[in-house]
C-alpha positions in Angstrom: 0.0 0.0 0.0 2.8 2.4 0.9 4.5 1.8 -2.5 1.3 2.5 -4.3 0.9 5.8 -2.5 4.5 6.8 -3.1 4.1 6.0 -6.8 0.9 8.0 -7.0 2.4 11.0 -5.3 5.5 10.9 -7.6 3.3 10.7 -10.7 1.2 13.6 -9.6 4.3 15.7 -8.8 5.8 15.0 -12.3 2.5 15.7 -14.0 2.3 19.0 -12.2 5.8 20.0 -13.1 5.2 19.4 -16.8 2.0 21.3 -16.7 3.6 24.3 -15.1 6.4 24.4 -17.6 4.2 24.3 -20.7 3.4 28.0 -20.8 6.8 29.2 -19.6 8.6 29.6 -23.0 7.6 32.1 -25.7 6.3 30.4 -28.9 9.0 32.0 -31.0 12.0 31.8 -28.6 15.5 31.3 -30.1 16.9 27.8 -30.0 20.3 29.2 -29.0 21.7 32.5 -27.9 25.3 33.6 -27.6 25.7 36.1 -24.8 27.2 39.4 -25.8 29.0 42.0 -23.7 26.4 44.2 -22.1 23.6 41.6 -22.0 21.8 41.2 -18.8 20.0 38.2 -17.4 16.8 40.2 -17.7 17.4 40.8 -21.5 18.1 37.1 -22.1 15.1 36.0 -20.0 12.8 38.3 -21.9 13.9 36.7 -25.2 13.0 33.1 -24.0 10.2 33.5 -21.4 6.7 34.8 -21.5 7.3 36.3 -18.1 10.9 37.4 -17.5 10.3 37.2 -13.7 10.1 33.4 -14.0 
């Protein structure tokens, strides 16, 4: 019984993680980006993420 509950909890945790990550990236984000002098983490996050605060 304990193994079943642990497996169920793990499955729910993984499913929740995948669901949370779905809307994180912009639809037209670059596949790669080379950091240039003067770039900030905020600038790079804005290119890849829908919400740069994430």
